[in-house]
N, C-alpha and C positions, 0 to 999 in steps of 0.2 A: 177358394170363396172371394168374390168380387162384391164389394157394398153396394147395394142400390142408392142411387143418388135420389135425394127429394130435392125438386127444384124449389128454389127460395122465391118467395113471394115478393114483388116489387113494393116499394114503399114511398110515401111523401111525409116527411117529419116537419111539423110547425112547431116551433118551440119558443117558451117564453111570451105566451099571449097573457097580458097582464091587465087586470082590471080591479078595481076595488069592489067588493061584496061584501054581505052584511050575512055571511054564515058564521056560526058557532052555537056552542050551547049557553054562554054567558049573555046576560043582558047587553053588557057592555059592547059585546061583539056585533049583536044586532042593531045596537042603537047606532055607533060611530063607524064600523065597517073596518075593512082592511084589505091589504093588497092580498090577491090570490093570483098564481101564474101557474098557467097550464100548457103542458106540452101534449101534442097529439101526433101519434104515426098511425097512417092510415095504410092498410094492406090491399094491394089491387093489382090488377095487370096492367101496366103503364104501354104494352106493346101497342095497342089501338092508338093512344096519344102520340106515340113517339113515331108511329110510322105515317100517322096523318097530319101530324103539326096542327091538330084540332082541338081547342079548349073544352069543346062540349064532350070529348072522348076521356076526360080526366075528371079529378076532383079538384072544382075551383077552391084553392086555398084561400084567396081572398075573402070568399063569401064563409069559407069554414072559421076563419078567424072573427068574422063579424058575429057570426052565430054562436061561437063560444062566449064571446066576449058578453053577449046579450043574456047569456045562461049562467055565467059568474056574476054578472049585476043583476039577475033576476029573482026569482023569490028565494027567501033565504031558506037555508036548511041548517041543520044542527052538525051534520058530520061532512067532512070533505071525501069519505066514501062514497056518500049518496050524491054529493056533487059530480064525482067522478062518473057513477052510474048514470046519471042524468045526462051529461056529456057523451057517454059513450052510447047510450040508447038513440040520442037525437042524431049523432052521427051515422048510425046504421040504419035508421029510416030516413035520412034526408040525401046520402050520398050513395053511390054505386061503389061500394067498398066490400072487401069479405071479411075483414077484420078491423079492429081499431085497438091501439094502446091509449091510454089515458092517464097522465100523471099529473095530479093537483098538487100544487105546493102552496103551503100558508107559512111563511117565511117570518110572520109576526104573531104566530101562534102565542097564547097567554101561558107560556112553559116558565117556572120559576127559576130554572138553570140556564145559563148561557148555552145557546144553540144556533146552529147555523140555518138549519132549515127542517120542515117537517114535509113530507109528501107521502101520498098515495099511489100506488100505480094498478091500474087494472087492464085485464085484455079480453076483448069480447068479441066474438064472431058471429057472423050471421047463421041463423040455425034454419 
């Protein structure tokens, strides 16, 4: 019996997009803001760009970084889960990708014990 091979999707990863946002459930988080760090992995076929060497045939990661920064600094949300959803939805609507992974880190979250980081990760695909 031979196992069928499932082709892997190509990926573009952009990690460590950092900006100050005002997300959180506490008043001081909304008022003072804090750093948020976002990692994005785009799943798409990179052959057209690789074969043509044409920027218009791929996802422009410079534009992606600017747009994610705008979402981090934009309208406040209570939860980083909601911020991850907002970012994923925006990417699927704005870029020709099949799927996206978004991780939102909140390294200065108001947690009363020592910790290194808190993050949520989601995977969304085009329907």
